[in-house]
N, C-alpha and C positions, 0 to 999 in steps of 0.2 A: 348765587351759584359761582359766579366768576371769582369773587371774593373769596369764598372758601375754598375753591381750587387753588387760588394763589397762595393762601395760608398753609393749604398742605403742601403745596410745593416747598414754601420757605421753611417750615418747621416740622411738618407731619402731624402725627395723631398722639405720640408718645412723648412724655416729658419725664425726665429724671432730675433727682436732687440728692446730692452727697454731702451730709453734714459732720464735720469733724468736731466731735464735742469731748468733753471729760466728765466722767461719773467716777466718783470714790477716787479721784486721783489719777485715773487711768484714761488714755485716749480711746475713743471708741468712733468708728464710722457708722453713720445711719443712713441707710439707702431707702429711698422714696421713688416709686414709679406712679406716674399718673396718665390715664388714657383719656384723650378726649374724643367725644362722639357727638357730633352735631352741637347742640347747645349744653350739653351735660358732661361732667367729668367725673372719673371714678378713679379709685386708688386700687392699682392692680398688685403692689407688692409694697410691703414696709417691713424692713428688715435690719439686722445688724450684720454688716458683711464688710471685709477687709478688700481695699482696692484691687489687690492681686487676683481676688477671685471674680471681681467684677468687670474685668477687662473683656471677657468673652461675652458678658451679659448686657452691657451698655454699648448699644450700636451708636457709631459714629455718626448716624445720619437723624439722631434724636437729640434734642438740646439736653445738655446737662448743668445744671445749677450747683456751684459748690458753696457751701456755707463753713466759714471758719469760726467755732465758737467755743474756743478752750481758754484757758488762763492766759494765755499771751495777749488776748483781745481784752482791752480795758474799755469800761463804758461809764459814762456819766450822764446826768439829767440836768438840763439847763432850762431857764425860762426862754421860751420860743420869743425872738426879737427879730424885726426886719433888719436887713442886710446881708452882709456876706457870712456864710458858713464857716469860712477860715477865721473870722474873728470870734464866732462862737467856740470854735474848737480851741483857740488860744486862750480864751476865757477859761474853758473846763479844764484845759490842761496847760498851764502856763510855762513858759520857758521850753516848749515842745520844738524840737528840731523837724520842722515840717518835711524837709526833703527824705527823711529816713523813715517816715510814717505814711501808711494810708489810713484815711479816715472815711467816716460815714455818718451821715446826719438824717435822721428821721423826724420830720416835724408832725405833730399830732395835737390838735388843740393849742393849748398855751404852753406845752412842753416840746422841748426838742431834746432827741435822745441821740447821743453821740458815742461812737465806737471808733478806737484806733488801734493799730497793730503795726509792729515793724515791717517793713517791705520785705527784708531780707526773709523773715519767717514765712510771710504769705507767698512769696515769690519761690522759696524752696519746696513749699507743700504742691503749688501749683505745678512745678517742673516735675517733681516725683510722679504726679498723676498723669502728667504727659509722656515721661518715659515709661510707664505702664499702659500705654497706648488709651488713656483715659483724656479726652479733650474737653476742657470746660468750655461753655458758652457764656460764662458770666460767674462773678463771684461776690459775697457779701460777707460782711463782718458782723460778729455776734448774733443776736436774736432779732435785729432791726426789721428783717422782711416780715415779722408777725403783724407788723404795722398794716400789711395788706389786707388782714382779716377784720379790720376795724369796722369796716361797713356789714360784716356778717356776724360778728361774735356778740354774745350777749354779755351784759354788765357782770363783772366778777373777775376771778382769777383762774388761771390757765397754767399748768405746769408742764414744762418740757423736760428735757433731759437734766438740765442744770440751771434752770431759769424759771422765775414765777412772774409771768405777765399779767397785768390788770388792763381791763377795758371798762370805760365808763361812757354812755351817751355816745357810743359809736367812734370813741376815741381811745388811743393808747394811752393809759394814765400811768403805768409804772412799769420798770424791768428791773429785777434783781435777781442776782445769782445766789443759788441755795444748792447745798449737798443733799444726797440721800432722799431725792424727791420719790414719791410714789407714783408708780404709772397708772395714768387714767387714761380714758377715752372720751372724746368730746364730740357732740353732734353740731356741725356747722352747715346750716342750710340743708338739713337733711342727711349730709354725708357723715359717717362715723370715721373720726381721724384718732388714731393714737397720740397721746400728749406728746411723746418724745419725738414724733414726726411732724409736729405742727411748723417748726422753723422749715424744714423741707418742702412741706406742702405750701408753705406760704410763698418761698422762692419760686416754685414751678406756677403757682397761680398769677404771681406777678409777671412771669414770662408769657402765659397765655393771655391774660388781659392787657399786657402791655402796660400795666401800672408803673409809673417811675415814684414809688413810695419813698425814695431815699435820693439824697445827693452825696457826691464823694469827690474825692480827687484822684479816683481810679476809672472814672467813666469812660476815658479814652481807651483804657486798657479792656475793659468790657465790651466796648465797641469793636476793638481788633478781635477780640475771641468770637464775638458774634458774627463778625465778617468772616472769619477763618471757618466758623460752621456753617455759613451759608455756602461758602466755596465748596467745603468737603460735601455738604449734602447734594448740592446741585451737580457736582462731578459724578457722585455716586448715582444720582438719578439718571442723569444724562447718559452715562456709561452703560448702566443696566438698559435704560431705555434705547440707546443706539445698538446694544447688542441683541435685545428683544426685537427690534425693527430689522435688525440685519438676519437674524434667524426666521423672522416671518417672510422676509424678502426671500432668502434662501429657499424656505418651504414652499412659497408661492412659486418660485422660479423652477423648483424641483418638479411641483405638480403640473405647471405649464409645460415643462420640459418632457415630463412623462405623458403628458396628454398628445403633445404634438408628436412625440417620439413614437407613440402608438399609432398615430395617424399615418406618420410617415411610414411606418413599417407595413400598417395595411396597404398603403399606396403601392410601397414596393412589392409587396406580395400580389396585388391585383396587377400591377405592371409585369410582374414576372409570368403570371398566369396568362396574360394577355399575349406576352411575348412568345411563350410556349405554344399558345393557341395560334398565333400569327405563323409560327415556325411550322407547326402541324399543317396548318392550313396551306401554306405555301409548299411543304412537301407533298401533301395531297394533291395540290393543284398542278405539281410539276409532275407527278407520277400519272394523273389523269391525261395531261397534255402528252406526255409520253405514250401512254396506252393509245390515245386517239390518233396520234401520229403513226403508231405501228398498224392501228386498224385501217387507217387512211391509206397507208402503203399497201396493207394486205388488200384492202379492197380495189385500190387502183390496178395493183398487179393481178389480183384475182379477177377483177372487171375485164382486163383485155384478154387475160388467158381464158376465162370462162367463155367470152365472146367467140374466141378462135375454136375452142372444142365443140361449142353448140353449132356453129355454121358448118364444121366437119361432119358433125354427128346427123345433122339435118339433111346434108347433102346427098347421102346415100340412103334416106330413110323413104322406103316403099309407101305407095298411096293406102296400103291396107293397113298402116300402123298410125295409130292416134296418140301423140305424146302427151302425158298429163303433167310431168315435171321432171325437171333437170335441175339436180343439186351438184355445185361444184364444191368440193370438200365439205361433205354433209358432217354434221355434228355427231360424235362419238356416243354422247348421250344427252339426255335433257338438261336444259340449262337451270340449275338451282343458285340461289343467293349465296354468296360467299364461297363458292366453289369455282375452280378454274374452268374456262371453257375450252373443250378439247375438240379438235376437228380430226376428221379423216384425210389427212393431208394426201395429196396426188390421188384423189379418188374423185370419180364422178359418178352420181347415181342417176339413173333414168327410169322414169316408170311411165307406163301407157298401158293401151290395148291393141292387141293384134288380131285382125279378121283373118289372117291367112298365116298358118303355122310355119309353111314351107318359106315364104317370104320373109318371116320372122327371122327364121333361122340363117338364111342368106344375108340379112341385114348384120346379124351379130357377127357372122363369119367377115362380112366387109369391114366391121368395126376392128376386129382383130388384125386387119392387114395394114393398120395406120401405124407408121413408123414411131409415133409417140404413144402408142398403145403397148403397155406390158402384158395385160391380160383382160378377158371380159368374163364375168361369172354372173350365171343367171341366179338371181336371188329368189325369184318368184315367178311362177308361171302357172294359171289357172284360169277356170272358165269365168266369163263375166257376161252381162246382160248382151253386149253386142260383139262379143268376142272372147279372148282371152287375155286377162290382167297379167301384166308382167313388171318384171322390177329387175334390171341388171346392174352391176357394178363395173366401171371401168377403172383400172388400175394404170395410171400413168408412170411412164418412164421418168427417172429422177433427173435425168440429164437433159431432159427436152425443156 
């Protein structure tokens, strides 16, 4: 699992190959795209395309293997011998100025297949691709990459765009250039592959399997291409991953902020409600205290004054009169919830029974003689069980 994850991080799932070949004397670019899924691979595209239209299609985060298979590439077949590949190249191409040429050697059985091409020609092609934002992760000469198929191909011939290759006993037996080859499709390990895309598919298969099918004097250049590809891929992955992480972080931060902002707003509202309730409570408390003070003052004043008036009323009370009630500043009307309490200010109501009407009249006249009395009104006077029930109202002078 970890190995697969590391492989994906390094290379991804999609691999591309771009082969520059010649058919009927004209240059042609063949594009092959392969996708790896678990332990299987499939060709997702095989077409003829120019590099200028491939720039948008080829992702810089997917490996691209370039094959140069034109008339500028010269090929030879030698008997494979032990030793340095450079010596075999010199035997195949005597008097070759090695510093001006790239060479590649594929050993298969008793044969050594050698391809050479001028560095200037190859470098120009690679530079043109780079200028078109197509960055190779490696390149190969001729059709030597087909050697990768040796372990899968059946014995016989296969035709590419301009080459006929021969396999025997799981070895590459021969490679020869031919013109005007018919297009055929070959089945390799259950995968249907167009013949003209065999070199490109072989190059991709070499990338996927890590097969080192050939040796060359541009191994360091390919390693540099490979390193640059890894840097580009890691940069894109980490930049995208970093941006995704930042977006997720911002989203989480936004959600947390909204959550706590909502909580804060709820607390603010609750605090404001509590503040208003407290304010209303304090106002009500102040109002109650104010009214209590007023009542206390009234009661204190009323108590002293009512005692004074009660003493004076009783002082001249005849024995024939029985008092039942003395109300100082009686209520104007019955007390009801939510309504103001109204008093008969400067009024005293006296109720009782009288056994002698004459003495009652004299007592009323005596009350009228007090200097603090404004008037005395008889509100009620009638028969009762033991005499006459009465109710009188004394109006007091306001300056007393």
